[in-house]
MIGUTI-223657 format. One record per residue (C-alpha): residue in three letters; x, z, y. Coordinates in steps of 0.25 Angstrom, whole numbers, padded with zeros to 4 digits, always signed. Layout:
BEGIN
alaXZY/...
***
This chain:
BEGIN
met+0000+0000+0000/thr+0005-0003+0014/gly+0002+0003+0027/glu+0000+0018+0031/ser-0010+0026+0025/pro-0024+0024+0031/ser-0026+0040+0031/gly-0014+0042+0042/pro-0003+0051+0040/asp-0012+0063+0044/ala-0023+0061+0035/arg-0024+0065+0020/ser-0033+0057+0010/val-0043+0065+0003/val-0040+0055-0009/asp-0027+0057-0017/trp-0025+0043-0017/asp-0014+0044-0027/ala-0022+0052-0037/ala-0033+0042-0035/arg-0025+0030-0040/gly-0019+0038-0051/leu-0033+0043-0055/gly-0039+0029-0054/ala-0028+0023-0062/phe-0029+0033-0073/leu-0044+0032-0074/ala-0044+0017-0074/pro-0046+0012-0089/ala-0037+0002-0094/gly-0046-0009-0097/pro-0045-0020-0107/val-0032-0022-0115/asp-0027-0033-0123/ser-0014-0036-0130/arg-0002-0037-0121/ala-0002-0052-0121/val-0017-0053-0116/met-0015-0043-0105/ser-0003-0050-0100/ala-0008-0064-0100/his-0021-0057-0093/val-0012-0051-0082/glu-0004-0064-0080/gly-0017-0072-0080/leu-0022-0064-0069/arg-0010-0066-0060/arg-0011-0081-0062/ala-0025-0081-0059/ala-0023-0073-0046/ala-0013-0085-0043/leu-0021-0096-0047/ala-0033-0091-0038/val-0027-0092-0025/pro-0028-0107-0023/his-0042-0108-0029/val-0046-0096-0020/leu-0041-0105-0008/asp-0048-0117-0012/val-0062-0112-0014/ser-0062-0103-0003/ala-0055-0112+0008/met-0048-0101+0013/glu-0033-0097+0016/pro-0024-0087+0020/ala-0025-0085+0035/asp-0010-0085+0037/gly-0008-0097+0029/arg+0000-0091+0018/asp+0001-0102+0005/val-0006-0093-0005/val-0007-0105-0015/ala+0009-0106-0015/asp+0010-0091-0017/pro-0003-0084-0021/ala+0005-0070-0019/leu+0002-0073-0004/leu-0013-0072-0006/ser-0012-0059-0015/arg-0003-0050-0022/val-0009-0051-0037/his-0008-0039-0045/val-0014-0038-0060/val-0016-0024-0063/asp-0023-0015-0072/arg-0035-0004-0068/ala-0026+0007-0065/ser-0017-0002-0055/trp-0029-0007-0049/val-0034+0007-0046/arg-0020+0010-0040/ser-0021-0002-0031/ala-0034-0001-0027/ser-0033+0014-0023/gln-0023+0009-0013/gly-0032+0000-0006/met-0042+0011-0006/glu-0033+0021-0001/leu-0030+0011+0011/leu-0044+0009+0014/leu-0050+0024+0011/gly-0037+0032+0015/ala-0042+0034+0029/ala-0056+0037+0026/val-0052+0048+0015/ala-0041+0054+0024/val-0043+0068+0031/pro-0033+0067+0044/gly-0025+0079+0044/ala-0030+0085+0032/ala-0025+0088+0018/pro-0037+0086+0008/gly-0036+0096-0003/ala-0032+0092-0017/val-0046+0092-0023/ala-0051+0083-0012/gln-0040+0073-0014/ala-0041+0073-0029/ala-0056+0071-0028/gly-0054+0059-0020/ala-0043+0054-0029/ala-0053+0056-0041/glu-0065+0049-0034/val-0056+0037-0030/gly-0048+0037-0043/ala-0060+0036-0052/ala-0067+0025-0043/leu-0055+0016-0044/ala-0054+0019-0059/leu-0069+0014-0060/val-0067+0002-0052/ser-0054-0002-0058/thr-0062-0006-0072/arg-0070-0016-0064/val-0062-0023-0053/leu-0056-0036-0058/gly-0046-0038-0045/gln-0045-0034-0031/tyr-0039-0039-0019/asp-0033-0029-0010/pro-0028-0032+0005/his-0027-0018+0010/val-0015-0014+0002/val-0004-0023+0009/gly+0002-0026+0023/pro-0005-0035+0033/gly-0002-0050+0028/glu+0001-0046+0014/pro-0006-0052+0002/gly-0016-0042-0003/arg-0016-0036-0017/leu-0024-0043-0028/leu-0027-0034-0040/leu-0032-0041-0053/val-0036-0030-0063/ala-0032-0036-0077/pro-0040-0028-0087/asn-0053-0030-0078/val-0051-0045-0077/met-0048-0045-0093/arg-0062-0036-0096/val-0071-0044-0086/gly-0066-0057-0090/arg-0068-0053-0105/ala-0082-0048-0102/leu-0086-0060-0095/asp-0080-0068-0107/ala-0071-0076-0096/ala-0058-0083-0099/pro-0047-0075-0094/glu-0040-0085-0085/pro-0053-0091-0078/phe-0058-0076-0077/ala-0044-0072-0070/leu-0044-0083-0061/trp-0059-0080-0057/val-0055-0065-0054/ala-0042-0070-0046/leu-0050-0080-0037/his-0058-0068-0032/glu-0047-0059-0029/gln-0039-0070-0023/thr-0051-0074-0014/his-0050-0060-0009/ala-0036-0061-0006/leu-0038-0075+0002/gln-0049-0068+0009/phe-0039-0059+0015/ala-0029-0068+0018/ala-0038-0076+0025/ala-0044-0066+0033/pro-0031-0057+0036/trp-0039-0048+0045/leu-0049-0044+0034/ala-0042-0033+0026/ala-0040-0025+0040/his-0054-0028+0044/leu-0060-0023+0030/arg-0050-0010+0030/gly-0055-0007+0045/arg-0070-0008+0041/val-0068+0000+0029/ala-0060+0011+0037/ala-0071+0011+0048/leu-0082+0014+0037/leu-0074+0024+0030/asp-0070+0031+0042/asp-0084+0033+0047/val-0088+0037+0033/val-0078+0048+0033/ala-0083+0052+0047/thr-0097+0053+0042/gly-0092+0062+0031/ala-0085+0071+0040/glu-0098+0074+0047/leu-0104+0079+0034/gly-0095+0091+0035/arg-0094+0094+0050/gly-0103+0104+0059/gly-0111+0114+0055/pro-0122+0115+0043/ala-0132+0109+0051/gln-0123+0097+0055/arg-0118+0094+0041/leu-0132+0096+0035/gln-0137+0084+0045/ala-0125+0076+0042/trp-0128+0077+0027/ala-0143+0074+0029/thr-0139+0062+0037/thr-0130+0057+0025/val-0140+0060+0015/gly-0152+0052+0023/arg-0142+0040+0023/val-0142+0041+0008/val-0156+0042+0006/arg-0160+0031+0016/ala-0150+0022+0010/pro-0155+0009+0003/ala-0158+0010-0012/gly-0145+0006-0020/ser-0136+0009-0009/ser-0122+0016-0014/leu-0120+0030-0012/gly-0109+0026-0002/ser-0117+0018+0006/arg-0128+0028+0007/leu-0119+0038+0013/leu-0115+0029+0025/thr-0121+0029+0039/pro-0127+0017+0045/ser-0115+0013+0052/gln-0106+0014+0040/arg-0115+0006+0031/ala-0114-0005+0042/thr-0099-0004+0041/met-0100-0004+0026/ala-0109-0016+0026/glu-0099-0023+0034/val-0088-0019+0025/ala-0096-0024+0012/ala-0099-0037+0019/val-0085-0040+0020/met-0082-0035+0006/ser-0095-0044+0001/leu-0088-0056+0009/leu-0075-0054+0002/glu-0081-0052-0012/gly-0092-0062-0011/his-0082-0073-0006/ala-0072-0070-0017/asp-0083-0072-0027/val-0088-0086-0023/met-0074-0090-0021/met-0069-0086-0035/asp-0081-0094-0041/arg-0080-0107-0031/val-0067-0111-0039/gly-0076-0117-0050/glu-0074-0120-0065/asn-0062-0128-0064/val-0053-0116-0058/val-0061-0105-0066/pro-0068-0110-0079/gly-0082-0103-0081/val-0081-0098-0067/gly-0097-0098-0066/lys-0098-0092-0079/ile-0088-0081-0075/arg-0095-0078-0062/arg-0109-0076-0069/ala-0104-0067-0080/phe-0096-0060-0069/asp-0108-0058-0061/ala-0117-0054-0072/arg-0106-0042-0075/arg-0105-0038-0060/glu-0119-0036-0060/gln-0121-0028-0073/arg-0125-0014-0071/gly-0122-0002-0079/gly-0129+0011-0083/thr-0134+0023-0075/val-0120+0028-0072/asp-0114+0015-0068/thr-0126+0012-0059/val-0124+0025-0051/leu-0108+0023-0050/arg-0112+0008-0044/lys-0121+0014-0034/val-0113+0026-0029/leu-0100+0017-0028/gly-0108+0006-0021/leu-0103-0003-0033/asp-0116-0011-0032/glu-0114-0014-0017/lys-0100-0019-0021/leu-0107-0028-0031/ala-0116-0034-0020/gln-0103-0038-0012/tyr-0100-0049-0021/ser-0114-0055-0021/asp-0117-0053-0007/gly-0103-0059-0002/ala-0104-0070-0012/ala-0118-0074-0006/phe-0113-0074+0009/val-0101-0083+0005/arg-0110-0093-0003/gly-0120-0092+0008/ala-0109-0094+0019/met-0103-0105+0012/leu-0115-0113+0010/arg-0118-0113+0025/val-0104-0116+0031/gly-0095-0119+0019/arg-0083-0110+0014/arg-0073-0114+0025/arg-0083-0109+0036/leu-0086-0097+0028/asn-0071-0093+0029/ala-0074-0090+0043/val-0077-0075+0037/trp-0062-0074+0036/asp-0059-0077+0050/ala-0062-0064+0056/pro-0069-0050+0055/glu-0081-0055+0063/asn-0083-0067+0053/leu-0086-0058+0042/pro-0100-0057+0036/thr-0108-0045+0041/ala-0117-0037+0031/arg-0129-0045+0035/glu-0122-0059+0035/leu-0117-0057+0021/ala-0133-0058+0016/asp-0135-0070+0027/pro-0122-0079+0027/ala-0130-0088+0036/ala-0129-0078+0047/trp-0114-0076+0045/val-0114-0091+0046/arg-0121-0091+0060/arg-0113-0080+0066/val-0099-0086+0061/his-0101-0101+0062/gly-0113-0102+0072/
***
């Protein structure tokens, strides 16, 4: 990780991040295994797929890095590819979390007790271990210095498990996954302001949430009771199906979260659309893979799994893909992919939460 701690020199995190990394890596199950030869071929296939994906992503998206770097000649200029196991993904992902969340879970000038830090580490570590069994790949632009290619992680056991579950041929499926992640890398290369913009909006949201939480413990009993009553009221009045996290937010916080969610929806939906546009000649069976993958993505488990989805907001995360993809398709239908790419020109060109559901409104605002 580069740069100073977001918590600052006089702040102590209520999360022991080293402990969270260690616990998450310990709890993450190993996943499917095979012979050494098969696993080695799988890892090399993922590395090869990541490089092969680059020219296809540039072609189908009609995008290029803003600084003109030749990523076709050297794919490492677009992203630094790491093929990892689940434990390694936990350790890497926690670095990005620490950068984004560190300031929001820090107490300036105070030293949180060991119990508080251990509880924070346990919560973060357990959550990362859970997600480590599901994530296929991740592009992280936040753990490198300005102008440097971000880190692209491909989680080998998960790609193997899901590919087999979908009955997809290993090489086409590996390329399909790599296309999605390299599209993310190209998004941030085409919009060099995007990583800082996202960090800023997330930081603003978390700072506000932390400030609101502090109000719950301030003042006398009557003031604290009023603060708690206001919070409970937001939970009760929230729309049915909302996650617990979104129910606890104030209206202004929900607006900021909607803004962040709209950007994330754009990123995920755009990557989903582009990875499918390559066609059968690049990824044989791409239509079949997409249909099987979407059916698997939409599956729901039993009661415990459903509760976890609602509490953690995972259902809202799933909606990001379909909402963002619908926006991208709608905008391209109206103005084509090259004019769609105006979204990467400046923060003000990003779709709002309302425009995400109404691409024609975005086209009118941005293109007149």
